N, C-alpha and C positions, 0 to 999 in steps of 0.2 A: 878459493872455494866460497860459495855464497851460502849464507845461513838462511834457511827458509823461515818465514814468519807465519805463525798461526794467529789468526785474527783474535784480538782481545774480546772478552765478554764484558759488555757494558750494560748495567741495569740501574734503574732509578726507582725510588719509592718516596712518597710524601708521607711524613710523619706529623702527627698532631701534637707538637711540642716545640719548645724554643730551639733555635739552632745549637745553643750551648749544651742543652740537655741531650739532643740527638747525638752530638759529637761524643759526649761523655758516655752515653749508653753504648754507642758503637765501639768505642775504644776501651775505656776503663772497665766497663761491665760486659765486654765481649763474651767472657766465659760464662756469664749468667744466661744468655739466650742461645748460644751456639750449641747445636745438638751433639752429644758425645759420639754418636755413631757416624757422624759426618766428617771424615778425614781421609787422607790418601796414604797414610802410613800403615805399616803392618803392626806396629805396637799400639797398645791402648792409649787413647788420648787422655792425658792427665790434666792439662790446662790449655785452653784456647786463649791466645793473646794476640794483640795487634799493637803496633807502635803508633801512638797518637801524634798526628802532625796537622794541626788545623790550618785552613787556608783562607779564612774569611768567614763564611758561613751562610747557610741557607737551610731551610727545612727540607729542601729537596736534596736527598742523599744520592750521589752518583758514585757507583762503584765500578772500577775498571780492573779486571783480573787479566793480566797479560804475562808474557814470558813462557808460554806453554812449550815453545820449541826447545827450551832448556831441559825439559823432562822427557825421559823415555816414555813413549806412548802419549806424547803431547796432544795429538789429535783426539785421542780417546778422552783425555783429561778435559780438554776444551769442550768436547761434546757433553761430558758429564756435568760440568758446572753451568753450561748454558741451557741444559734441558730440565726435565722433570726432576725435582729434588735438588736442583742446583741453586744458583744465586737468586732467582726469582722467588723461590719458596723460602730461602734463608732470609731474604730481606723482609718478607712478610713476618717472620718470627721477630726480627729486629723492630719492625714497625709496631707490633703488638707490645713488645717490652718497652719501647721508648714512649709510646702513647699512653701506656698504663699510668705513668707518673710524669706528666708533662714537665714539671719543674722540680722533681724530687719528692713531691707530695702525692697524695692519693688523687686519682683521676676524677 
């Protein structure tokens, strides 16, 4: 049996801060800019977290969300995160948060 693959969603955003600060805001401070109403679970979102794994760095942040085929309704989920209110809008929230304090201080 062949497992179908749903195309990943890939988005980029340029933030006006150092690579180290961009990485810190995206990972360590993820819960500060992630909208509470934006989740796929039926329970209330208590805390949004992400596991930090740096790979070198650049101020161009590339996000790849994949593995949709592992979820029931994966096509709908992929459509949701790739469309209005999905990763493009979420990365704009991240850009605003990361750019507000380029190196941990006031912008």
